[in-house]
C-alpha positions in Angstrom: 2.6 -2.6 11.4 0.5 0.2 12.4 -0.2 3.0 9.7 -1.0 5.4 12.0 1.3 6.9 14.9 -0.5 6.1 17.9 -1.2 2.5 19.7 -2.8 2.0 22.8 -1.9 -1.2 24.3 -4.3 -3.3 26.4 -4.5 -6.6 28.2 -7.5 -7.9 29.1 -7.7 -11.2 31.6 -9.3 -14.8 31.1 -11.3 -13.8 33.6 -13.1 -10.8 31.7 -15.8 -10.7 29.6 -14.5 -10.4 26.1 -17.4 -9.8 24.3 -18.8 -7.3 26.9 -15.3 -5.1 27.2 -15.3 -5.2 23.2 -19.0 -3.7 23.4 -18.0 -1.2 25.7 -15.1 0.1 23.8 -17.0 0.4 20.6 -20.0 2.0 22.2 -17.4 4.8 23.7 -15.9 5.4 20.4 -19.2 5.6 18.8 -20.7 8.0 21.0 -17.6 10.2 20.9 -17.4 9.5 17.1 -13.6 8.5 17.2 -12.6 5.7 14.3 -9.7 3.8 15.3 -7.4 2.7 12.3 -5.7 -0.1 13.2 -6.8 -3.4 15.6 -4.8 -6.0 16.6 -5.9 -8.7 19.1 -3.2 -11.4 20.2 -4.4 -14.4 22.6 -1.7 -15.1 25.5 -1.6 -17.3 28.3 -3.4 -14.9 30.6 -5.8 -13.4 28.1 -5.7 -11.4 25.1 -3.4 -8.6 24.3 -4.8 -5.7 22.4 -3.1 -2.7 20.3 -5.6 -0.1 18.6 -4.0 2.5 16.2 -5.3 5.8 16.2 -4.5 9.0 13.9 -4.1 11.3 16.8 -2.5 11.5 20.4 -5.7 13.2 21.8 -7.8 9.9 20.4 -5.7 8.0 21.9 -5.3 9.3 25.3 -8.8 9.8 25.4 -9.5 6.2 25.0 -6.7 5.1 27.4 -8.3 7.5 29.9 -11.8 6.5 29.9 -11.0 2.9 30.0 -8.2 3.4 32.8 -5.7 1.7 31.2 -2.5 2.1 33.1 -0.1 2.0 30.1 1.1 5.2 27.9 0.5 5.8 24.2 3.3 5.0 22.7 4.1 5.9 18.7 4.1 3.1 16.0 
């Protein structure tokens, strides 16, 4: 269960470079001075599914938009 109310869900396919994707997220978060509050990763048959928690809707939406994530931010 996430301790903060805003969660961004991301699916990464097997064909994507897992380490490179994580590095891009971390670099962007650091540059924006945003600290996710929760992070959950699960392997699925098509790759990985990530759930990243944020304290504010604003931070969650900025992250979602920065990486072109189609799913909307949902309340945890």
